[in-house]
C-alpha positions in Angstrom: 0.1 0.0 0.0 1.4 3.3 -0.9 2.1 5.8 1.9 -0.8 8.1 1.3 -3.3 5.1 1.1 -1.8 3.6 4.3 -2.0 6.7 6.1 -5.6 7.4 5.0 -6.6 3.8 6.2 -4.8 4.3 9.6 -6.6 7.7 10.0 -9.9 5.9 9.3 -9.4 3.3 11.9 -8.2 6.0 14.4 -11.5 7.8 13.7 -13.5 4.8 14.8 -11.2 3.6 17.7 -13.5 4.7 20.4 -16.3 2.6 18.7 -13.9 -0.4 18.5 -13.1 0.1 22.1 -16.6 -0.6 23.1 -17.2 -3.7 21.0 -17.0 -7.1 22.6 -13.9 -9.2 21.8 -15.5 -12.6 21.6 -15.5 -13.2 17.9 -13.1 -16.2 18.3 -15.4 -17.7 21.0 -18.1 -17.9 18.4 -16.1 -19.2 15.5 -14.6 -22.7 16.1 -13.2 -23.0 12.8 -11.2 -19.8 13.1 -9.8 -21.0 16.4 -8.8 -24.3 14.7 -6.8 -22.4 12.1 -5.0 -20.4 14.7 -4.5 -23.6 16.7 -2.9 -25.2 13.6 -0.7 -22.2 13.1 0.4 -22.2 16.7 1.4 -26.0 16.4 3.3 -25.3 13.3 5.3 -22.5 14.9 5.9 -24.3 18.2 5.6 -23.2 21.8 7.5 -20.2 22.6 7.9 -19.1 18.9 8.3 -15.3 18.3 5.2 -14.3 16.3 4.0 -10.8 15.1 0.4 -10.1 14.3 0.9 -7.5 11.5 -2.1 -5.1 11.7 -3.3 -6.2 15.1 -6.1 -3.7 15.7 -7.3 -3.8 19.3 -5.3 -7.0 20.0 -7.6 -9.9 20.7 -5.8 -12.3 18.3 -2.5 -11.4 19.8 -3.9 -12.3 23.2 -5.3 -15.6 21.9 -1.9 -16.6 20.3 -0.2 -16.0 23.6 -2.8 -18.2 25.2 -1.8 -20.9 22.7 1.8 -20.7 24.0 3.4 -18.3 21.5 5.5 -15.2 22.2 3.2 -13.0 20.2 3.2 -9.2 19.8 1.2 -6.9 17.7 1.9 -4.0 15.3 -0.6 -1.6 13.7 -0.3 1.7 12.0 -3.3 3.3 13.8 -2.2 4.7 17.1 -5.7 4.6 18.5 -6.0 0.9 17.9 -2.7 0.3 19.7 -3.9 2.4 22.6 -6.9 0.2 23.0 -4.8 -3.0 22.7 -2.3 -1.8 25.4 -5.2 -0.9 27.8 -7.0 -4.1 27.2 -3.9 -6.4 27.6 -1.4 -4.7 29.8 2.0 -6.2 29.8 1.6 -7.4 26.2 3.8 -5.8 23.5 2.0 -3.6 21.0 4.0 -1.2 18.6 2.8 1.5 16.2 4.2 0.6 12.9 3.6 -0.3 9.2 3.1 -3.8 8.0 5.2 -3.1 5.0 8.1 -1.9 7.0 8.2 -3.8 10.2 10.9 -2.9 12.8 12.1 -6.5 12.9 15.4 -8.0 11.8 15.6 -10.3 8.8 14.6 -13.8 9.7 13.8 -12.9 13.3 10.4 -14.3 13.4 9.0 -17.9 13.5 5.4 -16.8 12.6 3.4 -13.9 11.1 -0.2 -13.6 11.3 -2.3 -11.1 8.9 -5.8 -11.6 10.4 -7.9 -9.5 8.0 -5.2 -6.9 8.1 -4.3 -6.8 4.3 -7.9 -6.5 3.2 -7.3 -2.9 2.2 -4.2 -3.6 0.2 -4.8 -3.2 -3.5 -3.5 -6.0 -5.8 -0.5 -3.9 -6.9 0.4 -3.5 -3.1 -0.1 -7.0 -2.0 3.2 -8.4 -3.2 5.0 -5.7 -1.2 3.4 -6.7 2.1 4.0 -10.5 1.5 7.7 -9.7 0.7 8.0 -7.9 3.9 6.4 -10.9 5.8 8.9 -13.2 4.1 11.8 -10.9 5.0 11.2 -11.0 8.7 10.4 -14.8 8.7 13.1 -17.4 9.2 13.2 -20.1 6.7 10.5 -22.6 7.5 8.6 -20.0 9.5 4.8 -19.8 8.9 2.5 -17.2 7.7 -1.3 -17.2 8.3 -3.5 -15.0 6.1 -7.1 -14.4 6.9 -9.2 -12.5 4.3 -12.5 -12.1 2.6 -12.8 -14.8 -0.2 -14.2 -13.9 -3.6 -16.4 -17.1 -3.7 -15.4 -18.2 -7.3 -15.6 -14.6 -8.6 -12.9 -12.2 -9.6 -10.9 -10.1 -7.2 -13.3 -7.3 -6.3 -13.6 -4.3 -3.9 -16.6 -3.9 -1.4 -17.8 -1.3 0.8 -16.1 -2.0 4.1 -17.4 0.1 7.0 -14.0 1.8 7.5 -12.2 2.0 4.1 -12.4 0.3 0.7 -11.5 -3.4 1.0 -10.9 -6.4 -1.4 -12.2 -9.8 -1.7 -9.5 -12.2 -3.1 -10.0 -15.5 -4.9 -8.2 -18.0 -2.7 -6.1 -19.5 -5.6 -5.1 -16.0 -6.6 -3.9 -15.0 -3.2 -2.1 -18.3 -2.8 -0.3 -17.8 -6.0 0.8 -14.2 -5.0 2.1 -15.6 -1.8 4.1 -18.4 -3.7 5.6 -15.8 -5.8 6.8 -14.0 -2.7 8.7 -17.0 -1.3 5.9 -19.1 0.4 4.7 -22.7 0.0 1.2 -23.6 0.9 0.6 -25.8 3.8 -3.3 -25.8 3.8 -6.3 -23.6 3.5 -9.7 -23.3 5.1 -12.8 -21.7 3.7 -16.0 -21.1 5.8 -19.3 -19.8 4.9 -20.4 -16.4 6.4 -22.0 -16.7 9.8 -24.5 -14.6 11.6 -23.9 -10.9 10.8 -21.2 -11.7 8.2 -21.6 -10.9 4.6 -18.9 -12.9 2.8 -17.1 -16.2 2.9 -13.9 -16.2 4.9 -10.6 -17.5 3.6 -7.5 -18.7 5.5 -4.3 -19.7 4.1 -1.3 -21.2 6.0 1.9 -20.9 4.3 5.5 -21.9 5.1 8.5 -19.6 4.2 10.8 -21.4 1.7 14.4 -20.7 0.6 14.6 -19.7 -3.1 16.2 -22.3 -5.3 19.8 -21.3 -6.6 19.7 -20.0 -10.1 19.9 -22.9 -12.6 18.5 -25.5 -10.2 14.8 -25.3 -10.9 13.6 -27.8 -13.4 17.0 -29.6 -13.7 16.9 -33.3 -14.1 19.3 -36.0 -13.3 21.1 -35.6 -16.7 22.0 -31.9 -15.6 24.0 -32.9 -12.6 
């Protein structure tokens, strides 16, 4: 996402931060399939693994991941959301920062979660976010993407209540992630529940090391 678009989205979330502060944080309690995906991610990462939720909002997913035994922290560009998260979960690390420029060393993380946080990223911006997630992940680390799925249709925008957002065909997003250095581990699609408009998509990916130049596609005779 370019700097102007990112700042506009952050400002939009800051404007509704007070509303978010008053909302219940029990979404995961009502969605067992979502909890199952987060549980699979936590098991893949391993207990104690350092994990960032990029675009953490008011922080409930970070808290859930910590409850699953991960050393999880959150980052969000909207300072208002970070303030809510810090108040709700004292003692947990929450930083103001951009998902496409994380203040994390190369290969420092065992996991990254993007829980509906790249939904405002345009198709042109998505590869940059995925490249940043790959940068901060160690080889073999895991990425979990949650997003609105396009239900066999093309990638399209919709009228999200905060800012314009996108619905991705799961195959298209998986291919974009593969091009950024990830291999698919699994996927979960679920139909919309009460009060939800769209199918939900989840992709669990593993960070892979690029093959050396000239290796891809080489058979036995090329040794």
